[in-house]
C-alpha positions in Angstrom: 0.0 0.0 0.0 1.6 3.2 -1.2 2.6 5.8 1.4 2.5 3.2 4.4 5.6 2.1 6.2 7.6 -0.9 4.9 7.6 -3.8 7.3 8.8 -6.6 4.9 9.7 -9.9 6.4 9.1 -10.3 10.2 8.6 -13.1 12.6 7.1 -10.9 15.3 4.7 -8.6 13.4 1.0 -8.7 13.7 -0.6 -8.9 10.2 -2.1 -5.5 9.2 -5.5 -6.7 8.1 -5.9 -9.4 10.7 -4.8 -6.9 13.3 -7.6 -4.5 12.2 -10.1 -7.3 12.1 -9.1 -8.6 15.7 -9.3 -5.1 17.2 -12.8 -4.7 15.7 -13.9 -8.0 17.2 -12.5 -7.1 20.6 -14.4 -3.8 20.4 -17.6 -5.7 19.7 -18.0 -4.2 16.1 -17.8 -7.5 14.4 -19.7 -10.5 15.8 -18.0 -13.8 15.2 -19.0 -17.5 15.7 -16.9 -20.0 17.7 -15.4 -21.3 14.5 -13.9 -17.9 13.5 -12.8 -17.4 17.1 -10.9 -20.6 17.0 -9.2 -19.6 13.7 -8.1 -16.3 15.4 -6.5 -18.3 18.1 -4.6 -20.2 15.4 -3.5 -17.0 13.7 -2.3 -15.6 17.2 -0.3 -18.8 17.5 1.4 -18.1 14.0 2.3 -14.5 15.2 3.9 -15.9 18.3 5.9 -18.7 16.3 9.5 -17.5 15.8 9.8 -19.9 12.9 7.0 -18.3 10.8 7.3 -15.0 9.0 4.9 -12.4 7.8 5.4 -10.2 4.7 3.3 -7.2 4.4 4.7 -6.4 0.9 3.5 -9.7 -0.5 -0.1 -9.1 0.6 -0.1 -5.4 -0.5 1.3 -6.4 -3.8 -1.8 -8.5 -4.4 -4.1 -5.8 -3.3 -2.4 -3.2 -5.5 -2.6 -5.6 -8.5 -6.3 -6.1 -8.0 -7.2 -2.6 -7.5 -4.9 -1.1 -10.3 -5.5 -3.6 -12.9 -9.0 -5.1 -12.5 -12.5 -3.7 -12.6 -16.0 -4.9 -11.7 -18.0 -6.4 -14.3 -20.0 -3.1 -14.7 -16.6 -1.3 -15.4 -16.5 0.6 -12.1 -13.2 0.5 -10.0 -12.5 -2.5 -7.9 -11.9 -1.8 -4.2 -11.1 -5.0 -2.2 -13.5 -5.8 0.6 -12.0 -6.0 4.1 -12.9 -9.7 4.2 -10.9 -10.3 0.8 -7.8 -8.7 2.4 -8.2 -10.8 5.5 -8.5 -14.0 3.6 -5.8 -13.2 1.0 -3.4 -12.0 3.8 -3.5 -15.7 5.0 -2.5 -16.9 1.6 0.1 -14.2 0.6 1.4 -13.0 3.9 2.8 -16.0 5.8 6.1 -17.7 5.0 8.6 -20.2 6.4 12.1 -21.3 5.5 13.5 -24.7 4.8 17.0 -26.0 4.0 17.5 -27.9 0.9 20.5 -29.5 -0.9 20.6 -28.0 -4.3 23.0 -28.8 -7.3 24.9 -25.7 -8.4 26.8 -26.0 -11.7 30.4 -24.6 -11.8 30.9 -21.1 -13.4 33.0 -22.7 -16.2 30.1 -25.1 -17.1 32.2 -28.2 -16.0 30.6 -30.3 -13.2 29.3 -28.6 -10.1 28.5 -29.6 -6.5 25.6 -29.8 -4.1 25.1 -26.9 -1.7 22.6 -26.3 1.1 20.4 -23.4 0.5 17.7 -21.8 2.6 14.4 -21.7 0.6 11.5 -19.3 1.3 8.1 -21.1 1.1 4.6 -19.9 1.3 3.0 -21.3 4.5 -0.6 -21.8 3.4 -1.4 -24.6 0.8 -5.0 -24.9 1.3 -7.6 -22.3 2.2 -11.2 -23.2 3.2 -13.9 -20.7 3.0 -17.4 -21.7 4.3 -19.4 -18.5 4.0 -23.0 -17.5 3.2 -24.5 -17.0 -0.2 -24.0 -13.4 -1.3 -20.6 -12.9 0.1 -18.9 -12.7 -3.3 -16.6 -15.7 -2.7 -16.5 -16.6 -6.4 -15.1 -13.1 -7.0 -12.4 -13.7 -4.4 -11.5 -16.9 -6.1 -11.4 -15.1 -9.5 -8.9 -12.5 -8.1 -6.6 -15.3 -6.8 -6.6 -17.0 -10.1 -6.0 -13.7 -12.0 -3.0 -12.8 -9.8 -1.2 -16.2 -10.3 -2.2 -16.3 -14.1 -0.6 -12.9 -14.7 2.0 -12.1 -12.0 3.4 -15.4 -10.7 5.6 -16.6 -13.7 6.1 -19.9 -12.0 2.5 -20.8 -12.5 1.8 -23.0 -15.7 -1.5 -24.8 -15.1 -4.5 -23.5 -13.0 -8.0 -25.1 -12.8 -11.3 -24.0 -11.4 -14.2 -26.4 -10.7 -17.7 -26.3 -9.4 -20.8 -28.7 -9.3 -21.9 -27.1 -12.6 -20.1 -25.6 -15.5 -22.4 -22.5 -15.1 -21.0 -22.0 -11.6 -17.4 -22.6 -12.7 -18.0 -20.0 -15.6 -18.7 -17.4 -12.8 -15.1 -17.7 -11.8 -14.0 -16.8 -15.4 -16.3 -14.1 -16.0 -14.4 -11.2 -14.1 -11.2 -12.3 -15.9 -12.7 -12.0 -19.3 -14.1 -8.5 -18.2 -10.5 -7.5 -17.1 -9.1 -8.7 -20.5 -11.8 -6.7 -22.4 -11.4 -3.5 -20.3 -7.6 -3.7 -19.8 -7.8 -1.0 -17.2 -4.2 -1.2 -15.8 -0.8 -0.9 -17.4 -0.1 -4.7 -17.1 -3.3 -5.7 -18.8 -2.8 -3.1 -21.5 0.5 -4.6 -22.2 -0.8 -8.2 -22.1 -3.8 -7.6 -24.4 -2.4 -5.5 -27.1 -1.6 -7.0 -30.4 -3.4 -9.7 -32.4 -4.2 -13.3 -31.4 -4.2 -14.3 -35.1 -0.6 -13.1 -35.4 1.2 -16.5 -35.1 4.2 -16.0 -37.5 5.3 -12.4 -37.0 7.0 -10.8 -34.0 6.0 -12.1 -30.6 5.8 -8.5 -29.5 2.8 -7.9 -31.8 0.9 -10.9 -30.6 -1.7 -10.8 -27.8 -0.2 -12.2 -24.6 -3.4 -12.9 -22.7 -6.5 -14.1 -24.2 -9.8 -16.1 -23.8 -9.5 -19.2 -25.9 -11.2 -22.6 -26.4 -8.8 -24.1 -23.8 -9.7 -21.5 -21.1 -7.8 -18.2 -20.4 -4.2 -18.4 -21.6 -1.1 -16.2 -20.8 1.2 -16.8 -23.8 4.0 -14.8 -22.2 4.3 -17.2 -19.2 2.8 -20.3 -20.8 0.1 -20.3 -18.2 -3.4 -21.8 -18.7 -6.4 -21.4 -16.6 -9.1 -23.9 -17.5 -12.5 -25.2 -16.2 -12.8 -28.8 -15.2 -16.0 -30.7 -14.3 -16.3 -31.6 -10.6 -15.7 -35.2 -11.2 -12.9 -37.1 -9.6 -11.9 -38.8 -12.8 -11.4 -35.4 -14.4 -9.3 -34.0 -11.6 -6.9 -36.9 -10.7 -3.5 -36.9 -12.0 -3.4 -33.1 -12.7 -0.3 -31.1 -11.6 -1.9 -27.8 -11.2 -0.2 -25.2 -9.0 -3.3 -23.2 -8.4 -6.9 -24.5 -8.1 -10.2 -23.0 -6.9 -13.0 -25.3 -5.9 -16.5 -23.6 -5.8 -19.6 -24.9 -3.9 -17.9 -28.2 -2.7 -20.5 -28.3 0.1 -23.6 -27.2 -1.9 -23.8 -29.9 -4.6 -24.4 -33.6 -4.3 -20.7 -34.4 -4.2 -19.9 -37.9 -2.9 -16.3 -37.9 -3.7 -13.4 -35.8 -2.1 -12.6 -33.7 -5.1 -10.3 -31.5 -3.1 -8.1 -34.5 -2.1 -8.1 -35.6 -5.8 -6.7 -32.2 -6.8 -4.2 -32.2 -4.0 -2.7 -35.6 -5.0 -1.2 -34.1 -8.1 -0.8 -30.4 -6.9 1.3 -31.5 -3.8 4.1 -32.8 -6.1 4.7 -28.9 -6.9 6.3 -26.4 -4.6 4.0 -23.8 -3.2 0.8 -25.1 -4.7 -2.5 -23.5 -3.6 -6.1 -24.8 -3.3 -8.8 -22.4 -2.4 -12.1 -24.2 -1.7 -15.1 -22.0 -1.3 -18.6 -22.8 -0.5 -21.8 -21.9 1.2 -23.2 -24.6 3.6 -25.1 -27.3 2.0 -28.3 -29.4 2.7 -26.6 -32.8 1.7 -25.4 -34.6 4.7 -22.9 -37.3 5.5 -20.9 -37.2 2.4 -17.3 -36.0 1.6 -18.1 -32.5 2.6 -19.0 -33.4 6.1 -15.9 -35.7 6.4 -13.8 -32.6 5.4 -15.6 -30.3 7.8 -14.9 -32.9 10.6 -11.2 -32.7 9.8 -11.3 -28.8 9.7 -13.0 -28.8 13.2 -10.2 -31.0 14.5 -7.7 -28.5 13.2 -9.5 -25.5 14.6 -9.9 -27.2 18.1 -6.1 -28.0 18.1 -6.7 -31.7 18.1 -4.7 -31.9 14.9 -1.9 -29.3 14.2 -1.7 -28.1 10.5 -0.4 -24.6 10.0 -0.5 -25.0 6.2 -4.4 -24.8 6.2 -6.4 -21.6 6.5 -10.0 -22.0 7.7 -12.7 -19.3 7.6 -15.9 -20.9 8.6 -18.7 -18.4 8.9 -22.1 -19.4 10.5 -24.5 -18.6 13.1 -23.9 -20.4 16.4 -27.6 -21.1 17.1 -30.6 -21.4 14.9 -32.4 -18.9 17.3 -30.1 -16.1 16.0 -31.9 -16.2 12.7 -34.3 -13.7 14.2 -31.6 -11.3 15.3 -30.1 -9.1 12.5 -27.2 -8.1 14.7 -25.9 -11.7 14.4 -26.2 -12.1 10.8 -22.6 -10.8 10.1 -21.4 -14.1 11.8 -22.7 -16.0 8.6 -21.9 -13.3 6.0 -18.9 -10.8 6.9 -20.0 -8.8 3.7 -23.7 -8.3 4.6 -24.6 -4.7 3.8 -21.9 -4.6 1.1 -22.5 -7.5 -1.4 -25.9 -8.4 -0.2 -28.5 -6.2 1.7 -30.0 -6.8 5.1 -33.4 -6.5 3.4 -32.6 -9.5 1.2 -31.9 -11.4 4.3 -35.0 -10.4 6.1 -37.2 -11.4 3.1 -35.5 -14.9 3.1 -36.3 -15.1 6.8 -39.9 -14.4 6.2 -39.9 -17.0 3.3 -38.5 -19.6 5.6 -41.2 -19.1 8.2 -44.0 -19.3 5.7 -42.6 -22.0 3.4 -41.1 -25.1 4.9 -40.1 -26.3 1.6 -37.4 -23.6 1.3 -36.4 -23.4 4.9 -33.6 -26.0 4.5 -32.0 -24.1 1.8 -32.3 -20.7 3.4 -31.0 -21.8 6.8 -28.0 -23.4 5.1 -27.2 -20.9 2.3 -27.9 -17.7 4.2 -27.0 -18.6 7.8 -24.4 -21.4 7.5 -26.6 -23.9 9.6 -25.9 -27.6 8.6 -29.4 -29.0 7.7 -29.0 -32.5 9.2 -32.0 -32.2 11.4 -34.2 -29.6 9.8 -36.5 -31.4 7.5 -39.5 -31.1 5.4 -41.7 -33.4 7.5 -40.4 -33.6 11.0 -38.9 -30.4 12.5 -35.6 -30.4 14.2 -37.3 -30.1 17.7 -39.4 -33.1 16.8 -36.3 -35.2 16.1 -34.6 -34.5 19.4 -34.2 -37.7 21.5 -36.0 -38.0 24.9 -34.3 -39.1 28.2 -33.4 -42.7 28.3 -36.4 -45.0 29.0 -36.9 -48.8 28.8 -40.1 -50.5 27.9 -39.4 -54.1 29.2 -42.2 -56.5 29.3 -44.7 -54.0 28.0 -47.4 -54.7 25.2 -46.5 -53.2 21.8 -47.2 -53.0 18.1 -44.4 -54.1 15.8 -43.8 -52.6 12.3 -41.4 -54.0 9.7 -39.8 -52.4 6.6 -37.8 -55.3 5.1 -34.8 -54.9 2.8 -32.0 -57.3 1.8 -29.9 -54.7 0.1 -28.3 -51.4 1.2 -31.3 -50.1 3.0 -32.0 -50.8 6.6 -34.0 -53.9 7.4 -36.0 -52.1 10.0 -38.3 -53.1 12.8 -39.8 -50.5 15.1 -41.8 -51.2 18.3 -44.6 -48.9 19.5 -45.6 -49.0 23.2 -49.0 -47.4 23.8 -48.7 -45.3 27.1 -51.6 -44.1 29.3 -51.3 -40.5 28.3 -51.8 -41.4 24.6 -48.2 -41.1 23.8 -46.1 -44.0 22.3 -42.8 -45.3 23.4 -40.6 -46.0 20.4 -37.7 -48.6 20.1 -36.2 -49.7 16.9 -33.8 -52.5 15.7 -32.3 -52.4 12.2 -30.0 -54.7 10.1 -27.5 -54.2 7.4 -24.6 -56.3 5.9 -20.9 -55.7 6.6 -20.5 -55.1 2.9 -22.9 -52.1 3.2 -21.0 -50.7 6.2 -17.6 -50.9 4.4 -18.9 -48.9 1.5 -19.9 -45.9 3.6 -18.0 -42.6 3.5 -16.2 -41.4 6.5 -18.8 -39.1 8.1 -21.6 -41.6 7.6 -19.5 -44.5 9.0 -19.0 -42.5 12.3 -22.8 -42.1 12.5 -23.3 -45.8 11.9 -20.8 -46.6 14.5 -22.9 -44.7 17.0 -26.0 -46.7 16.0 -24.1 -49.9 16.6 -23.0 -48.8 20.0 -26.5 -48.0 21.1 -27.8 -51.3 19.9 -30.3 -50.0 17.3 -28.2 -51.2 14.3 -27.1 -54.8 13.9 -24.3 -55.7 11.2 -24.4 -59.1 9.7 -22.0 -61.0 7.5 -22.4 -61.2 3.9 -23.5 -59.3 0.9 -27.2 -59.9 1.3 -29.0 -60.2 4.4 -30.1 -63.7 5.5 -33.7 -63.2 6.7 -33.6 -66.3 8.8 -30.7 -65.0 10.8 -32.5 -61.6 11.0 -35.6 -63.3 12.3 -33.6 -65.4 14.9 -31.8 -62.2 16.2 -35.1 -60.2 16.4 -36.8 -63.1 18.2 -34.1 -63.4 20.6 -34.3 -59.7 21.2 -38.0 -59.7 21.9 -37.6 -62.6 24.3 -34.8 -61.0 26.1 -36.7 -57.7 26.6 -39.9 -59.6 27.3 -41.8 -57.5 24.8 -45.4 -58.5 24.5 -46.0 -58.1 20.6 -49.8 -57.9 20.2 -49.9 -57.0 16.5 -47.5 -56.8 13.5 -47.7 -54.5 10.5 -45.5 -54.9 7.5 -44.8 -53.6 3.9 -45.3 -56.6 1.7 -42.2 -56.0 -0.4 -39.7 -58.6 0.4 -41.6 -59.8 3.4 -43.3 -63.1 2.3 -41.0 -65.6 3.9 -40.5 -63.5 7.1 -44.2 -63.1 7.6 -45.0 -66.7 6.9 -42.6 -67.8 9.6 -43.9 -65.2 12.0 -47.5 -66.6 11.4 -46.4 -70.2 12.1 -44.7 -69.3 15.3 -47.0 -66.6 16.6 -50.4 -67.4 15.1 -52.4 -65.4 12.4 -53.9 -62.8 14.7 -53.0 -59.1 14.4 -50.9 -59.5 11.2 -51.6 -56.5 9.0 -50.4 -55.8 5.5 -49.8 -52.1 5.0 -49.8 -51.2 1.3 -47.5 -48.3 0.5 -48.8 -45.2 -1.3 -50.3 -41.8 -0.8 -53.9 -42.9 -0.2 -52.9 -45.4 2.7 -50.0 -43.4 4.1 -51.5 -40.0 4.4 -53.7 -40.4 7.4 -51.1 -42.3 9.7 -48.5 -40.0 8.6 -50.6 -37.1 9.6 -51.4 -38.7 13.1 -47.8 -39.5 13.7 -46.8 -35.8 12.7 -49.2 -34.5 15.4 -47.8 -36.8 17.9 -44.3 -35.7 17.1 -45.4 -32.0 17.3 -46.6 -32.7 20.9 -43.5 -34.7 21.7 -45.6 -37.8 22.2 -43.3 -40.1 20.3 -41.0 -41.1 23.2 -37.7 -42.3 21.7 -34.2 -42.1 23.0 -32.1 -43.7 20.0 -30.0 -41.6 17.7 -31.1 -43.8 14.8 -34.6 -42.6 15.1 -33.4 -39.1 15.1 -31.4 -39.7 11.9 -34.2 -41.4 10.1 -36.8 -38.9 11.1 -34.5 -36.1 10.1 -34.2 -37.7 6.5 -38.0 -37.8 5.9 -39.7 -35.7 3.3 -43.2 -36.2 1.9 -44.7 -35.9 -1.6 -48.3 -34.7 -2.0 -50.5 -35.8 -4.7 -53.2 -33.5 -6.3 -55.7 -34.5 -3.5 -53.4 -33.5 -0.8 -52.5 -37.0 0.3 -48.9 -37.4 1.5 -46.4 -40.2 0.8 -43.2 -40.8 2.9 -40.0 -40.3 0.9 -36.3 -39.8 1.4 -34.5 -37.0 -0.3 -31.5 -39.2 -1.3 -30.8 -42.9 -1.5 -28.3 -42.8 1.5 -30.6 -40.8 3.7 -32.4 -43.9 5.3 -36.0 -43.5 6.5 -36.6 -47.3 7.0 -37.2 -47.0 10.9 -39.8 -44.3 10.4 -41.5 -46.5 7.6 -41.6 -49.4 10.1 -43.0 -47.1 12.8 -45.8 -46.1 10.5 -46.5 -49.8 9.6 -46.6 -50.7 13.4 -48.9 -47.7 14.0 -51.4 -48.9 11.3 -51.4 -52.3 12.8 -52.0 -50.8 16.3 -55.0 -48.8 15.1 -56.5 -51.9 13.4 -56.0 -53.9 16.6 -56.7 -51.5 19.5 -58.9 -54.0 21.1 -55.9 -56.2 21.8 -54.5 -53.4 24.0 -57.6 -53.0 26.2 
């Protein structure tokens, strides 16, 4: 920054833009969530570390390039947001030194020798930004790409990727604008001449242009290209700079960031900037990455090469308080208005169908429990309670594949509520196919006894029957009726009838006409907190439920995604139908 003092390299200095940010937080001018507070603690540790250096000239060089050379898409001057300076300072401002053995040729050209040299290296290799929609994070990514494409001559291959090509193109758009407008002296030099001039003087040829390959800098030999967010299209690349947009927002089941890093890590000073708003898809690679980031933030895992800016509200109750919204979007009031946020809050209150998306995208709240059918509060477990020896209805939703083979017990209680217990079965093959975050969740179900894992590729229903029967006998459950979805159920039901008699066995046909009434009644019971369950598996499956309405307003139970299991809820509905048809058995 012109006119300011020159600090250059220092292992004691407080970063300029982080220092301003920290002072504002301490004064109470900027509210922050606990995740940002933890990142601030990590930065304070970097400041105190004598082996890590801060370079103010490096970050100010980036800022000067952006503001002198680039424009906004409408042609107006670009002034970097404070948040951009804060994030970029982490990338450009921090360095450390390593000693390497380097071969140095003799001055006469004959032979040479290995000498030990001290090499300056950029500290940050990966930066994660989880920030609300409307924070202009794609523009930030574009500025990073632009700088490395045109200033850092060591960069040869850069990529940007997003769930859709349209989203990825958003990263390119500001660059194409900069090329067209050529505001600053560097861009004027790079864009003068003709692209078609391939045989004449290189001085008369355009040095920077948008081509079929992407955006090319012919002077440095650098290429920035769009790649689909597909692991097969990203593995094996050796790109020095990569930006990944909306890695949490799409239905991405593979670790695309890890795939990029495999190739990039073979290069010195590679950089991956991964930006996203919070998503509504749970238990995939995004959640696994977030778990790792939280371990770093908490200090359970020390990794100074990762920068993490994770913006979100701390509590869902804060949605109603505009004073807290900056926790989720540091650029609110600049890149998006408070009015826009207020309108979205009102939409979320009136329309449950958009609530998930708004709470995730605008406020950074992971939507694992907030669902279309059961609300978050309705999915919260109750205090621990056993129903040993009590009469009950049993519901079954049978599967031999990757779904749960689910059995749910309903215990009618005196106040009109129902005690709920569930027992579910999968194969060890299904368990081993799970991504990391989901595997941890399944481990929890196994510990609480609601999920049983059996050997094999396909469930042996005889073994399932034997285990369930033993469980019923052990707990002395008095099963007085049995409701079942007929799909895959024939052999199981025939054995149940042989061993328990034909009474109280009810076939529950799936479909909107038959499901709508019991679903509505279960919903009312859930609203009144009269479904008494204490197992996390019930919380999980209730949180995955959505319903589809037909033209007559009848509702059918569905899951949003294949891996979002709802089988224990379906079994609960089957058991509830059987109970209603056999109420006299409980009198």
